[in-house]
TORKOL-4160 file (C-alpha; in steps of 0.2 Angstrom, whole numbers, padded with zeros to 4 digits, m for minus):
226
<pt num="1" X="m0100" Y="0026" Z="m0005"/>
<pt num="2" X="m0113" Y="0015" Z="0005"/>
<pt num="3" X="m0105" Y="0002" Z="0018"/>
<pt num="4" X="m0098" Y="m0015" Z="0011"/>
<pt num="5" X="m0108" Y="m0031" Z="0019"/>
<pt num="6" X="m0098" Y="m0040" Z="0033"/>
<pt num="7" X="m0087" Y="m0056" Z="0029"/>
<pt num="8" X="m0093" Y="m0069" Z="0041"/>
<pt num="9" X="m0080" Y="m0082" Z="0038"/>
<pt num="10" X="m0063" Y="m0079" Z="0045"/>
<pt num="11" X="m0046" Y="m0081" Z="0034"/>
<pt num="12" X="m0036" Y="m0089" Z="0050"/>
<pt num="13" X="m0028" Y="m0105" Z="0045"/>
<pt num="14" X="m0033" Y="m0102" Z="0026"/>
<pt num="15" X="m0018" Y="m0090" Z="0021"/>
<pt num="16" X="0000" Y="m0091" Z="0021"/>
<pt num="17" X="0012" Y="m0078" Z="0024"/>
<pt num="18" X="0028" Y="m0074" Z="0016"/>
<pt num="19" X="0040" Y="m0062" Z="0011"/>
<pt num="20" X="0029" Y="m0050" Z="0002"/>
<pt num="21" X="0012" Y="m0054" Z="0009"/>
<pt num="22" X="0007" Y="m0053" Z="0029"/>
<pt num="23" X="m0008" Y="m0052" Z="0037"/>
<pt num="24" X="m0016" Y="m0041" Z="0053"/>
<pt num="25" X="m0030" Y="m0049" Z="0065"/>
<pt num="26" X="m0034" Y="m0060" Z="0051"/>
<pt num="27" X="m0043" Y="m0071" Z="0063"/>
<pt num="28" X="m0059" Y="m0055" Z="0063"/>
<pt num="29" X="m0073" Y="m0059" Z="0051"/>
<pt num="30" X="m0076" Y="m0040" Z="0049"/>
<pt num="31" X="m0072" Y="m0032" Z="0034"/>
<pt num="32" X="m0055" Y="m0034" Z="0026"/>
<pt num="33" X="m0043" Y="m0024" Z="0019"/>
<pt num="34" X="m0029" Y="m0025" Z="0007"/>
<pt num="35" X="m0014" Y="m0012" Z="0008"/>
<pt num="36" X="m0001" Y="m0014" Z="m0009"/>
<pt num="37" X="0015" Y="m0004" Z="m0006"/>
<pt num="38" X="0033" Y="m0005" Z="m0007"/>
<pt num="39" X="0047" Y="0000" Z="0006"/>
<pt num="40" X="0038" Y="0012" Z="0014"/>
<pt num="41" X="0022" Y="0000" Z="0018"/>
<pt num="42" X="0034" Y="m0015" Z="0023"/>
<pt num="43" X="0054" Y="m0015" Z="0020"/>
<pt num="44" X="0063" Y="m0031" Z="0029"/>
<pt num="45" X="0079" Y="m0031" Z="0038"/>
<pt num="46" X="0094" Y="m0025" Z="0028"/>
<pt num="47" X="0109" Y="m0024" Z="0039"/>
<pt num="48" X="0120" Y="m0018" Z="0026"/>
<pt num="49" X="0109" Y="m0002" Z="0024"/>
<pt num="50" X="0107" Y="0002" Z="0045"/>
<pt num="51" X="0088" Y="m0004" Z="0042"/>
<pt num="52" X="0084" Y="m0019" Z="0055"/>
<pt num="53" X="0066" Y="m0018" Z="0056"/>
<pt num="54" X="0052" Y="m0027" Z="0047"/>
<pt num="55" X="0040" Y="m0013" Z="0044"/>
<pt num="56" X="0037" Y="0003" Z="0034"/>
<pt num="57" X="0053" Y="0012" Z="0032"/>
<pt num="58" X="0059" Y="0024" Z="0041"/>
<pt num="59" X="0046" Y="0024" Z="0054"/>
<pt num="60" X="0056" Y="0022" Z="0071"/>
<pt num="61" X="0042" Y="0008" Z="0075"/>
<pt num="62" X="0030" Y="m0003" Z="0067"/>
<pt num="63" X="0014" Y="0006" Z="0074"/>
<pt num="64" X="0021" Y="0022" Z="0068"/>
<pt num="65" X="0023" Y="0017" Z="0050"/>
<pt num="66" X="0007" Y="0024" Z="0039"/>
<pt num="67" X="m0003" Y="0005" Z="0037"/>
<pt num="68" X="m0002" Y="0003" Z="0058"/>
<pt num="69" X="m0008" Y="0019" Z="0060"/>
<pt num="70" X="m0018" Y="0015" Z="0046"/>
<pt num="71" X="m0023" Y="0001" Z="0053"/>
<pt num="72" X="m0024" Y="0007" Z="0071"/>
<pt num="73" X="m0039" Y="0022" Z="0065"/>
<pt num="74" X="m0050" Y="0008" Z="0056"/>
<pt num="75" X="m0050" Y="m0003" Z="0069"/>
<pt num="76" X="m0056" Y="0012" Z="0081"/>
<pt num="77" X="m0071" Y="0012" Z="0070"/>
<pt num="78" X="m0074" Y="m0006" Z="0063"/>
<pt num="79" X="m0063" Y="m0018" Z="0078"/>
<pt num="80" X="m0065" Y="m0034" Z="0069"/>
<pt num="81" X="m0057" Y="m0029" Z="0053"/>
<pt num="82" X="m0043" Y="m0039" Z="0045"/>
<pt num="83" X="m0030" Y="m0034" Z="0035"/>
<pt num="84" X="m0018" Y="m0040" Z="0023"/>
<pt num="85" X="m0002" Y="m0030" Z="0018"/>
<pt num="86" X="0006" Y="m0036" Z="0001"/>
<pt num="87" X="0024" Y="m0027" Z="m0004"/>
<pt num="88" X="0024" Y="m0026" Z="m0023"/>
<pt num="89" X="0041" Y="m0015" Z="m0027"/>
<pt num="90" X="0044" Y="m0034" Z="m0035"/>
<pt num="91" X="0030" Y="m0029" Z="m0046"/>
<pt num="92" X="0035" Y="m0011" Z="m0049"/>
<pt num="93" X="0050" Y="m0017" Z="m0057"/>
<pt num="94" X="0043" Y="m0026" Z="m0070"/>
<pt num="95" X="0027" Y="m0018" Z="m0070"/>
<pt num="96" X="0027" Y="m0021" Z="m0092"/>
<pt num="97" X="0026" Y="m0040" Z="m0088"/>
<pt num="98" X="0018" Y="m0038" Z="m0070"/>
<pt num="99" X="0009" Y="m0056" Z="m0072"/>
<pt num="100" X="0028" Y="m0063" Z="m0070"/>
<pt num="101" X="0026" Y="m0059" Z="m0051"/>
<pt num="102" X="0007" Y="m0062" Z="m0047"/>
<pt num="103" X="0010" Y="m0081" Z="m0041"/>
<pt num="104" X="0020" Y="m0072" Z="m0026"/>
<pt num="105" X="0003" Y="m0065" Z="m0021"/>
<pt num="106" X="m0009" Y="m0078" Z="m0022"/>
<pt num="107" X="m0012" Y="m0077" Z="m0004"/>
<pt num="108" X="m0017" Y="m0058" Z="m0005"/>
<pt num="109" X="m0029" Y="m0061" Z="m0018"/>
<pt num="110" X="m0038" Y="m0076" Z="m0008"/>
<pt num="111" X="m0039" Y="m0064" Z="0006"/>
<pt num="112" X="m0054" Y="m0056" Z="m0003"/>
<pt num="113" X="m0051" Y="m0037" Z="0001"/>
<pt num="114" X="m0069" Y="m0026" Z="0000"/>
<pt num="115" X="m0055" Y="m0013" Z="0000"/>
<pt num="116" X="m0039" Y="m0012" Z="m0008"/>
<pt num="117" X="m0027" Y="0002" Z="m0005"/>
<pt num="118" X="m0013" Y="0003" Z="m0019"/>
<pt num="119" X="0001" Y="0017" Z="m0014"/>
<pt num="120" X="0015" Y="0014" Z="m0023"/>
<pt num="121" X="0025" Y="0021" Z="m0040"/>
<pt num="122" X="0043" Y="0023" Z="m0033"/>
<pt num="123" X="0051" Y="0009" Z="m0039"/>
<pt num="124" X="0044" Y="0010" Z="m0056"/>
<pt num="125" X="0061" Y="0017" Z="m0069"/>
<pt num="126" X="0058" Y="0034" Z="m0073"/>
<pt num="127" X="0069" Y="0034" Z="m0089"/>
<pt num="128" X="0059" Y="0022" Z="m0098"/>
<pt num="129" X="0041" Y="0025" Z="m0091"/>
<pt num="130" X="0027" Y="0021" Z="m0103"/>
<pt num="131" X="0011" Y="0028" Z="m0095"/>
<pt num="132" X="m0001" Y="0016" Z="m0106"/>
<pt num="133" X="0009" Y="0002" Z="m0103"/>
<pt num="134" X="0008" Y="0005" Z="m0085"/>
<pt num="135" X="m0012" Y="0011" Z="m0083"/>
<pt num="136" X="m0016" Y="m0006" Z="m0093"/>
<pt num="137" X="m0005" Y="m0016" Z="m0080"/>
<pt num="138" X="m0009" Y="m0007" Z="m0065"/>
<pt num="139" X="m0029" Y="m0013" Z="m0072"/>
<pt num="140" X="m0022" Y="m0029" Z="m0075"/>
<pt num="141" X="m0015" Y="m0029" Z="m0056"/>
<pt num="142" X="m0031" Y="m0025" Z="m0048"/>
<pt num="143" X="m0042" Y="m0037" Z="m0058"/>
<pt num="144" X="m0028" Y="m0051" Z="m0051"/>
<pt num="145" X="m0030" Y="m0044" Z="m0033"/>
<pt num="146" X="m0051" Y="m0041" Z="m0034"/>
<pt num="147" X="m0055" Y="m0055" Z="m0048"/>
<pt num="148" X="m0075" Y="m0054" Z="m0043"/>
<pt num="149" X="m0073" Y="m0034" Z="m0045"/>
<pt num="150" X="m0081" Y="m0032" Z="m0028"/>
<pt num="151" X="m0067" Y="m0021" Z="m0020"/>
<pt num="152" X="m0068" Y="m0002" Z="m0017"/>
<pt num="153" X="m0052" Y="0005" Z="m0023"/>
<pt num="154" X="m0041" Y="0019" Z="m0017"/>
<pt num="155" X="m0027" Y="0027" Z="m0027"/>
<pt num="156" X="m0013" Y="0037" Z="m0022"/>
<pt num="157" X="0001" Y="0046" Z="m0029"/>
<pt num="158" X="0020" Y="0044" Z="m0023"/>
<pt num="159" X="0028" Y="0049" Z="m0008"/>
<pt num="160" X="0042" Y="0055" Z="m0020"/>
<pt num="161" X="0034" Y="0066" Z="m0035"/>
<pt num="162" X="0037" Y="0054" Z="m0050"/>
<pt num="163" X="0033" Y="0054" Z="m0069"/>
<pt num="164" X="0021" Y="0040" Z="m0063"/>
<pt num="165" X="0007" Y="0051" Z="m0054"/>
<pt num="166" X="0000" Y="0058" Z="m0068"/>
<pt num="167" X="m0004" Y="0040" Z="m0078"/>
<pt num="168" X="m0010" Y="0035" Z="m0059"/>
<pt num="169" X="m0023" Y="0050" Z="m0057"/>
<pt num="170" X="m0029" Y="0048" Z="m0075"/>
<pt num="171" X="m0032" Y="0029" Z="m0072"/>
<pt num="172" X="m0042" Y="0036" Z="m0059"/>
<pt num="173" X="m0052" Y="0047" Z="m0065"/>
<pt num="174" X="m0054" Y="0035" Z="m0081"/>
<pt num="175" X="m0061" Y="0022" Z="m0068"/>
<pt num="176" X="m0070" Y="0035" Z="m0056"/>
<pt num="177" X="m0061" Y="0028" Z="m0041"/>
<pt num="178" X="m0053" Y="0040" Z="m0028"/>
<pt num="179" X="m0034" Y="0048" Z="m0029"/>
<pt num="180" X="m0024" Y="0055" Z="m0014"/>
<pt num="181" X="m0010" Y="0066" Z="m0020"/>
<pt num="182" X="0004" Y="0064" Z="m0007"/>
<pt num="183" X="0020" Y="0073" Z="m0018"/>
<pt num="184" X="0020" Y="0087" Z="m0009"/>
<pt num="185" X="0026" Y="0080" Z="0006"/>
<pt num="186" X="0041" Y="0079" Z="0002"/>
<pt num="187" X="0045" Y="0096" Z="0002"/>
<pt num="188" X="0045" Y="0097" Z="0020"/>
<pt num="189" X="0059" Y="0088" Z="0027"/>
<pt num="190" X="0052" Y="0085" Z="0043"/>
<pt num="191" X="0040" Y="0069" Z="0032"/>
<pt num="192" X="0060" Y="0062" Z="0031"/>
<pt num="193" X="0070" Y="0053" Z="0043"/>
<pt num="194" X="0084" Y="0064" Z="0039"/>
<pt num="195" X="0097" Y="0063" Z="0051"/>
<pt num="196" X="0092" Y="0048" Z="0059"/>
<pt num="197" X="0100" Y="0035" Z="0047"/>
<pt num="198" X="0117" Y="0035" Z="0041"/>
<pt num="199" X="0111" Y="0029" Z="0022"/>
<pt num="200" X="0103" Y="0042" Z="0012"/>
<pt num="201" X="0091" Y="0033" Z="0005"/>
<pt num="202" X="0083" Y="0025" Z="0019"/>
<pt num="203" X="0085" Y="0044" Z="0028"/>
<pt num="204" X="0074" Y="0051" Z="0014"/>
<pt num="205" X="0059" Y="0038" Z="0017"/>
<pt num="206" X="0045" Y="0047" Z="0027"/>
<pt num="207" X="0049" Y="0046" Z="0046"/>
<pt num="208" X="0036" Y="0046" Z="0060"/>
<pt num="209" X="0028" Y="0064" Z="0053"/>
<pt num="210" X="0027" Y="0059" Z="0034"/>
<pt num="211" X="0019" Y="0042" Z="0039"/>
<pt num="212" X="0007" Y="0049" Z="0048"/>
<pt num="213" X="0004" Y="0064" Z="0037"/>
<pt num="214" X="0000" Y="0050" Z="0023"/>
<pt num="215" X="m0011" Y="0038" Z="0035"/>
<pt num="216" X="m0019" Y="0055" Z="0037"/>
<pt num="217" X="m0024" Y="0057" Z="0020"/>
<pt num="218" X="m0029" Y="0041" Z="0018"/>
<pt num="219" X="m0041" Y="0039" Z="0032"/>
<pt num="220" X="m0050" Y="0052" Z="0025"/>
<pt num="221" X="m0053" Y="0045" Z="0011"/>
<pt num="222" X="m0057" Y="0028" Z="0017"/>
<pt num="223" X="m0068" Y="0030" Z="0031"/>
<pt num="224" X="m0081" Y="0035" Z="0019"/>
<pt num="225" X="m0081" Y="0015" Z="0014"/>
<pt num="226" X="m0083" Y="0009" Z="0034"/>
């Protein structure tokens, strides 16, 4: 795994945020890292379920979600790195017709990531899951975000075990990509925010400990690309 050439053009002012895409340190001109995920990556305010924040559910504060732990780890090694965060739950729900939602993520594609971290599967419906279609549409999604086929891609399983974990692992092997298993984290309830939120769904999301463990596992692989 070799080093990636540094980008010399700042994306500041070129890219627009929306409810699905946000940026960190976008004024920097170093390596570009795109993190794709769902509510564990970023969930906007939803007062009716007791979630009043806009970061990875259910971290106690923004800097404690796995994305920002990962960002800080990377910045220690590469101070001029820049980051894009894509919330792709919408794609998960509609993966069989994935291209339907691409337009919402155009600014993430235009970011031109050197590294793409894919940490999602949990919102994909289990009752009619089709592995071959999922792998095909995952490939199409990655081609959308990386049209020049230049990005290093890292794949993970779900935080909660999912039928699709195997499909992701198969896709990783078929394309010689690293795959990080996270499913065992759900076995330790200290990795969740149980008791900290009234809503059961929120409480079963990773708390600070779980977020740290997710970030640590991803960074162990990602650091080899820095």
